[in-house]
C-alpha positions in Angstrom: 59.5 85.1 108.7 61.5 88.3 109.0 64.3 89.6 107.0 67.2 92.1 107.5 66.3 95.7 106.9 69.3 95.9 104.5 67.3 93.9 102.1 63.9 93.5 103.7 60.7 92.3 102.2 57.3 91.6 103.8 57.1 88.4 105.8 55.7 87.0 109.0 52.1 87.6 109.6 51.5 89.2 106.2 53.0 86.4 104.2 49.6 84.8 103.5 48.2 88.0 102.0 51.3 89.1 100.1 51.4 87.8 96.5 54.3 85.5 95.7 57.2 87.1 94.0 58.9 85.7 90.9 62.2 83.9 91.1 65.1 83.6 88.7 64.2 81.7 85.5 67.5 79.8 85.6 69.9 79.3 82.7 67.5 78.1 80.0 67.9 80.2 76.9 64.6 81.0 75.1 63.0 84.0 73.4 61.6 86.2 76.1 61.1 90.0 76.6 63.2 89.6 79.8 66.5 88.0 80.5 65.9 84.3 81.3 69.0 84.0 83.4 69.7 87.3 85.1 66.3 88.8 85.7 64.2 88.7 88.8 60.4 89.0 88.5 59.6 92.3 90.2 56.5 92.7 92.2 54.7 95.8 93.3 54.4 95.5 97.1 51.1 94.0 97.8 50.2 93.5 94.1 51.0 90.9 91.5 52.4 91.6 88.1 55.4 94.1 88.5 57.9 93.4 85.7 61.3 94.6 84.8 61.5 96.6 81.6 64.4 94.8 79.9 64.0 93.0 76.6 66.1 90.2 75.1 67.4 90.4 71.5 65.8 87.0 70.4 62.5 88.0 71.7 62.2 91.4 70.1 62.8 89.6 66.8 60.5 86.5 67.2 57.8 88.2 69.2 57.4 85.0 71.3 57.2 85.0 75.1 57.8 82.3 77.7 56.9 81.9 81.3 58.7 84.5 83.4 59.6 82.5 86.5 60.0 78.9 87.5 57.8 76.9 89.8 56.3 77.3 92.3 55.6 80.9 91.4 55.8 80.7 87.7 53.5 83.0 85.7 53.4 83.9 82.0 54.3 87.3 80.9 53.0 87.0 77.4 51.5 84.9 74.7 52.7 84.2 71.2 51.9 87.1 68.9 51.4 86.4 65.2 52.7 89.0 62.8 49.9 91.1 61.3 49.9 92.3 57.7 49.2 96.0 57.3 45.7 96.8 55.9 45.6 97.6 52.2 45.0 101.2 51.4 43.2 102.6 48.3 44.7 105.1 45.9 41.6 107.2 45.3 41.7 111.0 45.0 40.9 113.3 47.8 38.4 115.9 46.5 39.0 119.4 48.0 37.4 122.8 47.4 33.8 121.7 47.3 33.2 122.6 50.9 34.4 126.2 50.2 32.0 126.6 47.4 29.1 125.2 49.5 29.7 127.9 52.1 29.6 130.8 49.6 25.8 131.1 49.4 23.2 129.1 51.1 20.5 128.4 48.5 22.5 127.7 45.3 25.4 125.9 47.0 23.7 122.5 47.0 23.4 122.5 43.3 26.9 123.7 42.7 28.4 121.3 45.2 26.5 118.4 43.7 27.7 119.3 40.2 31.4 119.2 41.3 31.0 115.8 43.1 28.9 114.3 40.3 31.4 115.3 37.6 34.7 114.8 39.4 35.4 111.7 37.4 34.4 113.3 34.1 36.4 115.7 31.9 36.4 118.6 34.4 39.4 119.4 36.6 39.6 118.6 40.3 41.6 120.0 43.1 43.5 117.4 45.3 45.7 117.7 48.3 48.6 116.4 46.2 48.4 119.6 44.1 48.9 121.9 47.1 52.3 123.4 47.7 54.0 122.0 50.9 54.2 124.4 53.8 57.4 126.3 54.5 60.0 124.4 56.5 59.7 125.0 60.2 62.9 126.6 61.6 61.7 128.0 64.9 63.1 126.5 68.1 60.9 124.1 70.1 58.8 126.0 72.7 60.5 125.9 76.1 58.8 123.4 78.4 57.4 121.3 75.6 57.9 117.5 75.2 59.7 118.4 71.9 62.2 120.6 73.7 62.8 118.0 76.4 63.4 115.3 73.8 65.9 117.5 71.9 67.8 118.2 75.2 67.8 114.6 76.6 68.0 112.3 73.5 71.7 112.9 72.7 72.7 111.6 76.1 70.6 108.4 76.0 72.3 105.2 75.1 71.3 101.6 74.3 73.0 98.9 76.3 73.2 95.3 75.1 74.6 92.2 76.8 74.6 88.7 75.5 71.3 88.2 77.3 69.5 91.5 77.7 68.9 94.9 76.1 68.1 98.1 78.0 68.9 101.8 78.2 71.1 104.2 80.1 72.2 107.8 80.1 75.5 109.7 80.1 76.7 111.1 83.4 80.1 112.5 82.3 81.8 113.5 79.1 84.4 110.7 79.5 81.9 107.9 79.4 80.3 107.1 82.7 76.7 105.9 82.2 73.9 105.3 84.7 71.5 102.4 84.3 69.7 99.6 86.2 71.6 96.7 87.8 69.2 94.3 86.1 70.1 95.6 82.7 73.9 94.8 83.0 74.3 92.3 85.8 74.9 89.5 83.4 78.0 91.4 82.1 79.3 92.2 85.6 81.9 89.4 85.6 83.5 90.0 82.3 80.6 89.4 80.0 80.3 91.3 76.7 78.6 94.8 76.9 78.0 97.1 74.0 77.1 100.8 74.3 75.2 102.4 71.3 75.0 106.1 71.1 72.4 108.2 69.4 74.8 109.1 66.5 75.1 105.4 65.7 78.5 104.9 67.3 79.0 101.6 69.1 81.7 100.9 71.6 82.5 98.3 74.3 81.7 99.0 77.9 82.3 97.5 81.3 80.4 97.5 84.6 82.1 99.7 87.1 79.9 98.8 90.0 76.3 97.9 90.9 73.9 97.8 93.7 71.2 95.0 93.5 69.4 96.4 96.6 68.5 99.7 94.8 68.8 98.3 91.2 71.4 100.9 90.2 74.6 100.3 88.2 77.3 102.4 86.6 78.9 101.5 83.2 82.0 103.0 81.6 82.1 103.3 77.8 85.6 102.6 76.4 87.5 105.1 74.3 85.1 108.0 74.2 85.3 111.7 75.0 83.3 114.9 74.7 80.0 113.1 75.3 76.9 115.2 76.1 76.1 114.6 79.7 72.6 114.9 81.1 71.5 117.6 83.6 70.4 116.0 86.9 67.4 117.5 88.7 66.0 116.9 92.2 63.4 114.1 92.7 62.5 115.7 96.1 61.0 118.6 94.2 58.5 116.4 92.3 54.8 117.0 92.6 52.0 114.6 91.8 50.4 115.5 88.5 53.4 117.3 86.9 54.4 116.3 83.4 57.4 114.0 82.8 59.1 112.5 79.7 60.5 109.0 79.5 63.3 108.2 77.0 64.7 104.7 76.2 64.9 101.8 73.8 61.7 99.7 74.2 61.8 96.5 72.2 65.2 97.8 70.8 63.5 100.9 69.3 66.3 103.3 70.3 65.5 106.9 71.1 61.8 106.4 71.8 60.2 109.3 73.6 56.9 109.1 75.6 55.3 111.5 78.1 52.9 111.4 81.0 52.6 112.6 84.6 53.9 111.8 88.0 51.1 109.5 89.3 52.4 109.0 92.8 55.5 109.4 94.9 57.3 107.2 97.5 55.6 104.1 96.2 57.4 101.1 97.8 58.0 98.5 95.1 59.6 95.1 95.9 61.4 93.8 92.8 62.8 90.4 93.8 66.1 89.5 95.2 69.5 88.3 94.0 71.2 85.4 95.8 69.7 86.1 99.2 67.6 88.4 101.4 70.5 90.9 101.7 70.3 91.4 97.9 66.5 92.0 97.7 65.5 95.0 95.6 63.1 97.5 97.3 62.5 100.8 95.5 61.1 104.0 96.9 59.7 104.6 93.5 58.3 107.5 91.5 55.1 106.2 89.8 54.3 107.5 86.3 51.8 106.8 83.5 54.4 107.6 80.8 54.6 104.6 78.5 57.5 102.3 79.7 58.0 98.9 78.1 60.6 96.1 78.0 63.9 97.8 77.0 63.1 101.1 78.7 64.9 99.9 81.9 67.8 102.2 82.8 66.6 105.1 80.7 65.9 108.6 82.1 62.7 110.1 83.3 62.9 113.9 82.9 61.0 116.9 84.1 59.9 119.6 81.6 63.2 121.5 82.1 65.0 118.4 80.6 66.5 117.5 84.0 66.7 113.9 84.9 64.5 113.1 88.0 64.4 109.3 87.8 65.6 106.0 86.3 62.9 104.0 84.6 63.0 100.5 86.1 59.9 98.6 86.6 56.4 98.2 85.1 53.2 96.7 86.4 51.5 94.1 84.2 48.2 92.7 85.6 47.9 88.9 85.8 45.4 87.3 83.4 43.9 83.9 83.3 45.8 81.5 81.0 44.4 78.6 79.1 45.8 76.1 81.6 43.9 77.5 84.5 46.8 79.5 85.9 47.7 83.1 85.4 50.0 85.0 83.1 51.2 88.6 83.0 51.1 90.4 79.7 54.2 92.5 79.2 53.9 96.1 78.1 52.6 99.4 79.2 49.3 99.6 81.1 50.0 103.1 82.4 51.7 102.1 85.6 55.5 102.4 85.6 58.1 103.0 88.4 61.3 105.0 88.4 64.2 105.2 90.9 64.4 108.7 92.4 67.4 110.5 91.0 68.4 111.8 94.5 69.1 108.3 95.6 70.6 107.3 92.3 73.0 110.2 92.3 74.4 109.3 95.8 74.8 105.6 94.8 76.5 106.5 91.5 78.9 108.8 93.3 79.9 106.0 95.6 80.4 103.5 92.8 82.5 105.9 90.7 84.7 106.9 93.6 85.1 103.4 95.3 83.7 100.8 92.9 81.0 99.9 95.4 77.7 101.3 96.5 77.0 102.2 100.2 73.8 100.8 101.7 71.9 102.6 104.4 70.7 100.4 107.3 69.6 100.4 110.9 70.6 96.8 111.8 67.3 95.1 112.6 65.3 92.4 111.0 61.9 93.6 109.9 58.6 92.0 108.9 55.0 93.0 108.4 52.5 93.7 111.2 48.9 95.0 110.9 50.1 98.2 112.6 53.2 98.7 110.5 56.7 97.3 110.3 57.7 94.9 113.2 61.3 94.7 114.2 62.9 91.3 114.7 66.4 90.5 115.9 68.5 93.5 116.6 72.2 93.4 115.5 74.6 94.1 118.4 76.3 97.5 118.1 74.0 98.5 115.3 72.2 101.9 115.0 69.0 100.3 116.1 70.6 98.9 119.3 72.3 102.2 120.1 68.9 104.0 119.7 67.3 101.7 122.2 65.0 99.8 119.8 63.9 96.3 120.9 62.8 93.2 119.1 59.0 93.3 118.8 58.8 97.1 118.4 56.4 98.1 115.6 57.3 101.2 113.6 54.4 103.2 112.4 56.1 106.4 111.1 59.6 107.5 109.9 59.7 111.2 110.4 56.4 112.4 108.8 56.0 109.4 106.5 53.5 106.7 107.5 54.9 103.2 107.7 52.2 100.5 106.9 54.5 97.5 106.1 58.1 96.4 106.0 58.8 97.5 102.4 57.7 101.0 103.2 60.3 101.2 106.1 63.0 99.6 104.0 62.4 101.9 101.1 62.4 105.0 103.3 65.7 103.9 105.0 67.5 103.1 101.8 66.5 106.4 100.2 68.1 108.3 103.2 71.9 108.8 103.4 74.2 107.2 106.0 74.7 109.5 108.9 71.2 111.1 108.7 69.1 111.2 111.8 65.5 110.0 111.5 62.7 109.8 114.1 60.8 106.5 114.3 57.4 106.6 115.8 56.4 103.3 117.5 53.0 101.7 118.0 53.2 102.5 121.7 53.6 106.2 120.8 57.3 106.4 121.7 59.5 108.4 119.3 63.1 107.1 118.9 65.8 109.0 117.1 68.1 106.8 115.0 71.4 107.8 113.3 71.4 105.7 110.1 74.4 103.5 109.4 76.2 102.7 106.1 77.9 99.6 104.8 79.3 98.6 101.4 77.2 96.5 99.1 78.8 93.3 98.0 77.1 92.5 94.7 76.9 88.8 94.1 
């Protein structure tokens, strides 16, 4: 089976070796770390267990999880967790000073030290940590380039977003209240549903969805009745290097303002995260992979470089499948060191389109595409499309886009969607031909 490149996912010859993706869980309401109605089960291309990082309110309170998707591809994302009582702590004294005495002279120190320890409960006085004067209050600024400095710069611009079904994160784009987030965080509020925006200073206001793009998992929200908000500074994801330090900020499990750090683990990682209402709505990300802790509720929050510039939107986590008691598999939600963020260069372009027109613009070539052992195989070509104008034919197999290797359909789709309409790209085919294509653009009709 092949699918249109505007929302392509692997099919055809590779279907048997591609793990099944999750499907919407329907309208059933139950405690879950993800929306039971609006969420799709994301899937890392070629690997099971990719999950959205959006939590529901009921679930963060009850700590109970339910199966993520319905049959035939249902898997569990968690198991019931019983609350644990904190371990009791003793109230004994901490004896200090004996080590200092022991270091004064070698031979006699043993006797003196033994005397102090042996008589600490007697009539003699003892020195405890509680008797020490607290250190002077630290007033120096955070060192530039530290996680602390990044947190101080970014945190005031990060918000918590809550709908009737989900909870996630976002960040302020403009002082008058435009906020960037994930589509899967707010899609349940897109048609008039309630949406609350909570700021770091505790202020809560209503918001509305301005526009969204399910194909790239990007949405823009407008907070009502606000002004003089601290906007983030956007960086360039094209400048990222594997191994550089990054900081993630968000509201995992409704813990607003949580800061974690890690590194860029990989770049241009194609991640297929389900679809919405049809193949043309399938989400395929050209993701930044990071090991910074990302958990349910982090979705839509920023990933920043060490200058405090936003270089990605945290969107998806990988959770490995585990055997369940019934003989099937379940995916445990939570961070395992593999998270994925949408590159900010792509998000910036989409957000601009939404703010200006209310709709995102999708980049396309106008050909169906499926998997092939050699790369991405083109199916039916749309008449008058960029693909037809460039001379591409059904059956052509794309092995490279510019200098980027194409090993499957998702890789080609992710690379095309990350590019802008009007850009010229060179497609290398399996027969060694190189074809230049001018990419097209079309508005996304979010369903």
